[in-house]
N, C-alpha and C positions, 0 to 999 in steps of 0.2 A: 614517417606519417603517410597512409597510402592515396595514391591520385583515386579517386572516384570516378574519372572521369576517362585518363589512359592507365592505371593500375600503375602509375609511376613511385618508383620506392622517393626520391625523392622531391620537396616541396621545402618552401620556405614558411616560416610566418612572418603577418605583412603586417600584423596588426594584433593587438592584448588589451582587453578590454577583461574586468574583474566587473560583474553582478553587483547591483547594489546592495543585496544581504551579504557579498561577499562569499556568497559557499559554489559558485562557476567562474571560471577562467572560458571567456568566447573566443577564439582564434582565427583570426581570418587567413588565412593562404594561399599562395600560390605552386602549382607544379609548375616545377621546370622544366618540363616536357614538351607540355601543352599550354602552358600558360593560361589556363582553366583557376579559378578563384576557389575557394569552399570553404563554408566554416565549420570550426571544430569547439567542443565545448566539454570542459575538465570539468567534473565531481569527485569529492571523496567516495571513494568504494565505501561504502559499510556493510558489514554482516550480519543482517537481523540470524537469530537462532533459525532451526531447525527446527520443526515441529513434526511430535510423536504423536503419529496414530491411535485409536483406541488398538487400535490391532498389533499396534508394538511398528510400527510402517515406521519410515521416517522420510519425509519428504524437506526441500527449499523451501523457506516461508513466502509465499509468493502473495506480493500487493494488488497483484491486479483480481486474484482470484478472492480476494478478501473483500474488496471494491463488488465485483459481481452479487459479491455475497448481501453483502451491507441490500443494494441498490435494487434485489430483490427483494428485499427488505418493505422496503420502502417509493414500491416500482408505484403509481399514482400517489401520492402522498407528497403536500406542500413543503417539504424540505429541501432550500437552495441544493446543487454540486458544493460549493464551497463549505456547506456545514459537512459534507457530507468527507471533504476534503480534510477536513480542520476535524474528523471522527478519525481518520486513518493515520490523519498525523501522531497524533494525543494519542496509539494504539501503538505504532509503530515505537514514540519516543517511546512508552513505555517499555519495549520488545529492547532498545537499545539497551535503557538505564537499569535493565535487570542483571545485562551483559554474560547473559547462561547462554547458554553454546546450544539447550534444545528446552524446548518449556509443551509439553500438555498440549492439544488439540485444546481440552475442556480448558484452559486455564486459556485459551485463545477467546475460544467461544466466549469464555464469563464477562473479556475485559467489548467484544464486540455487543456485546448486550445491555452493559452499561453504559457505553455510549450509543446505542439506542438510545436505551430508555431515554436519556439528556435530549435526544433532538426532534425523537417522536415515538409517542408511548403506542401509537398502534403499530410500528414497525416493529416496537421492541417484541411485541407480542405477538405478531406473526416470527418471526427472527426463536423463541424460547419457545411457541407451539410444535418448531421442525425442530430446535437443538438440541432439547430436551425430551425430547421421543415424550409423551404423558400417551401413563397407556388405561386412563382414565375422564371422563370430565372433571370429576371433585379437583386433581393435580390443578389439570387449567384453570377453572373458579378462582381456588388460594392465590395463581400467578394472577390473575384479574383484580381482586383484591387486594393483594400486598402493593399496587401503583396508584 
């Protein structure tokens, strides 16, 4: 591990702790050159499926982009960050459980809509109105009736 202060490549692990959940290891390290201490975290690398867009382009799954989309739909709604994080976690768990290498963006959108419908109906309608690209008011009315 390279020292973030002097870029020296030799460091010593001074202390190791596992998180309460057991999914992260925290290590305190000391640089052997400048003697400064710093902390590193180890987590398992999880590979989520690539997202296949409508035009066939493949992009890496980006949790930050998914969060931004949900936050936009949830703007000025009484939903806590814990609820949003839990919804994002459920979506990612479903993606991991599928063990698929790729997921169509339409499927990802459906997962988001299901979570939004669960936590806030107004956000669900906001997201669906953009995602489903309604052509007329009748289709939009039908969505609202279905809630």
